N, C-alpha and C positions, 0 to 999 in steps of 0.2 A: 683505823683510817683503810688499812689496806683490804681488808675485808669488804668495806662497802663499796670500794672502787670496783673489784673484781665482781661482785653482786651485781652492781650497776651496768657494767659491761656485759653481764650475762642477759641481765634483763633487757637490754637493748637490742642485743643480738636476736633475741626470742622475739620482742616486738617487731624488729625489721623482717625476720623470716615470716612470722605469721602476717605481716601486711603484705608480703610478696606473694605467699601461697594463696591469700584472700584475693588480692588484685589478679593472680593468674585464673583462678577459679571464676571470678566474675567475667573476666575477659573471654574465657573458654565458653561460658554459658552465653554471653552477648553474640560471640562469632557463630555458634550453634544456632542459636534464635536467628540472627540475621541470614545466615545459609538458609535456613529453612523458610523463612520469609520469603527470600530472593527466589528461591526454588518455586514456592506457591505462586509468585508474582508472575515468574517466567511461564509456567504452566498455563496461568490465566492467560496472558499475552499470546502464548503459542495456539491456545484455543480459539481466541478471538481472530487471529491472524487465518489460521488454517481452515475454519469455518465460516470465514467472510464470504456472502454473495459475490462480493466485487473481486476482480484479481489484484494480487498484490505481488508485485515483483521487486527485487533488489538488485541494483546494478551498482558495480565499482568499476573505475577505468573502462567504462562502456561495455564491460562483459555481464551477463545475467549470474547472480551468485545465489539468489534464491527465486522460487515462483510458487505460490500455493495453488491447491487444486483448481479453484476458480480459474485462475490464469492460464493453467494448463489446458481446462476446458475450452476457455474462450479461444485458446490458439489452436485447439484440436490436435494436442499433443498428448499422449498416454503416459509417457514416463519422463519425469523431470530431468532424468540424467542426459536425455537427448538435448535439454534447453540450457543446463547448466553449463557456463562457460562459453557459450556462443556470444556474438556480437550482439548487443540490444538492438542495433539498428537494424539488424536482420529481421526482425518481426514487425517491421514499420514498411508500410507500402512505399516502392520506390521513388514515388511521386513526391512524398512528404519528407524524405530522409533529410533533405538538405535543412529544410525548417526545423525539425527535430534537433540535429546537431547543434543548430544555433541556439535552440532553448536550452539545450543541456549544458552548453558551455556559458550561457549567461546566468545560469541556476547555480554552476559551479563559481563562478567568479564573483557573483554579487551574493550569492548566498540566500537567494529568494525562492519560494516555492513558485512552482506551476499551478495556476488554479483553473480547473474546469475547462480543458481545451479539448476539442474533438480530434480525433485523430484515427485514420484507418490503419488497422493490423493486417497482417498477413497470416492466414491460419496455414497449418502444415501443409494442407492439401492445395494451398495457393488462393483460395477464396479471400476475399477482402471480409473484414469485421469492423463497423465502425464502433468506436469508445469513446466514452468521456474520460478524459485523463486529468489525474491532479499528480503532482510529484512534490517531493521535498527532499531537500539536500540532506545527506546524513552520511556519517562514518560507520562503516561496516567491515569487519576483518581488518581493522587497522587502516583503512583506505577510504579516500573521499569517493562518494558516489550519492546515489539517490534511491528513495523508496518511491515507487511508482504506484499509484492505485488505478484500476482501469475498470469502469462500468459498460458492458456492452449495451449499446443503444441502437443496433441495426434494426431489431424487431419493432421498437418504438417509434424510429423514424418511419418504417413502412406503413405501420398504423396510420402514423399522422397523414402520410402521403395518401393512404387510402381514404382516409376521413374528409381530407381536403378535397380529393378528386369526387367523392360521392356527394359533397356539399355542392361543388360545381354543378355535377350533373343535375341533382335536384333543383339549382337554380336555373339552368338549361330549359329543365323539364317545365318547371312552373313560367318560365318566359314564353316557351313554346305554347303551354296551354293557354296563357294569357292572349297572346298574339291570334291563335285558332279561334279563342272566344271572340275577339274582337273582329275578325275577319268575317266570323258567321254572323255578328250583328251587322255589319256592312252589307252583307249578300242578302239578309233580310229586308 
């Protein structure tokens, strides 16, 4: 009977150790696989944001913590280091800053996104640029903030204005031609 108990203890110990080793190996494999998948996912996300034709800016506590190349181009800034750490409100036209502050506080308090608003930004040289803005509340670097998406629309607005002006001129030309024709008929 004494030999059977010792043998049973040894067998239980061996089973326990083999279970621990198998579990540790499985966990290591899962962690490595998860890390690799996470790295792949992060690389795809980084590619998506970096290559986006729209400006992407992350701000936390009112300070810029990230801006992609499209946002730097939109603001006329060559180096991201000159923008990082600056107050987000500094890139907004002074006349609109109060409204932007209000929207930012509402977004933070209510945790609701800003959907397609037009906003005028200031380029590094001081020229204004019109943009369509969307923003979502987000946590970045352990702090509350927002991810801001900006699409430059200055050129589109100018083209629309030129098209409307051309249509008005065409309408005036047509009206003038009709009046001249009617006046010519009256004279004859």
